[in-house]
Steps between C-alpha positions, in 0.01 A plus 500: 500500500214732397340392174415790268206375304537738217841349400364289214319782317791629308884481508468881513384471860833372612751746651840598381755210510827555706718520188302783344469677842871480570583638159276797540647563847845514340374730230368715793833580631595853386416699196466372136425665170122515412291372197712183436846670473629296797724207559220278618300533184809446288583179704142373488503540113835306480350227725204456260731482207700228669191304582392503142852470369444769234533878444143655558357833601328506846257737651344487847143599567268474798260234409387237252216701325758777413765251389251315262316796370802722428683204360218418261455876415870498387421238240180653360345803337130576582386322176670177595378200703649261761400137509478315826312223681154584616589445849820714484564760776546778245135431392331405820670700787664816372211732454577562130853630571647359191242665283541824696873541477510399137219756428258226391680190382241231493541165686391194304416184694579135412423186688710207597499227760627566869569870427741460222445655152380285217735545208242426241277753655778761489566432134122523406478828698785647312420376157120514483513856396753724356304809392541844636177478723659235718737592779831369368651228735839606626564294808442180690486505887548184702503446873764287681363346728144536350209647673389136562822408663633303201842520329619547160787246429808623324365332170162660547653848533722427206194403293322837585830677423534328162138578414542860606802538282321343202215741537734799549378547862682586809478266805444644856506287812316597812719345765351620823578150628785421270730387786235229593514382125877481488514317843232260394640423161867484607611683196737797429307817484629568150349175369143634566563844391736643233631170373133393449410829318369716779569873407426648843418369844316661800698337777319483824653589830208589731339153511844342557578691830569866417313810620428637162690475172467322160766504245420566125775303313546574126694223334440684172665819613362689193158471656621688806544835316364786716344251743651714779271784377202264521586415857534875591174595334316218669619589846735198526834683526569461872713786626663263775536230234757312728215375709338328199825357347707414814288205593578338169860485598410332824266262330705412189855487614460234759217293335225610735259557206507130421501381862187703565324379194590133554367536866178639374487222242558222750237645729247488227594145422458397864167676519380331178599153632328558829184623354479208246435275799179691582186357336308764301788718433618518139796672327393710214824549314849335501701629810830586336637799702358673815136535415226250577146518362237309687136398438347523850149340531181663628535773748843402595660828353273718703557296816874516449484877459296517822785334678719787400677354190543722205526376138404608148229362278684528175352719234350307220613153632296447818620312797739628758856593458761445773854636465808424701785735548862524626354537849252211495548254785404135549301605808284728287437220252418267784247751638330566151488119420334432841236752461421380147492140608265578786265706280509250213344233732177710524479537131425138417 
């Protein structure tokens, strides 16, 4: 088989999985009402409600930046603030979208080991000032799985949820790789979302095998008031909405979303085990889902890229990030490991 050497740069690089593709093909047979007033969108919303075992409001948007920024904007006025980890995607990789769509809501950063927010830091950030000159904290945003590839356990999510409630804050979860977290933790989706105090979730579809589509899931339905208008104003109301929503039915109704995520996680675990055998290669953060962060010695990163491999140097954390997807194969892992092993011999 031909090895595509860009296949570990991001799970966004993978194609559309068969289940999502087939659902889109079925939705393409004949006419359907536009702007979400169609049977596919209704079925997808019901599928999501069944997965989370609760009544919730669901909206579909094109991408994760829109999902996160519009969701956070629905929680805040311009004089509010959002607390998140310093490595969170809403801070490092969304070009100020949350601030833009909320007309200026400020993001306040906290630390924490392995990409997870420190609860004492949150409490200090909220309580250090209460005067009118300080942007009033309104929400906490956490990422599952985190930007460093780690996972919040159910107890950890609950601890954040309890703190949010005690501080009168709303809790948002950026779940662009939520499926990977559920598959890795082996938990019911409800146990790391609404049961643990999460008010709204941005449920990722694109990284799990869809073409485009993220679901904004409001467990606190009161927060969804006029969210449809936000989507329209932001250019996120698809006229042919069925092509954003139909893949969710294909993915959720037969378990493909968890199958895809579990495969990506297993591939990352295999890659980790193989790389640990190579002297000079170190793992930067615990590998808990489908992301692996490596410390590569000397000029090895540049030499690896010269061979055609693509990967990201993670913002603010250094090292090299390798991601596995639903489409990753063992042959691709073998090829990558072989090249790293060969190059590492010359870095001693």
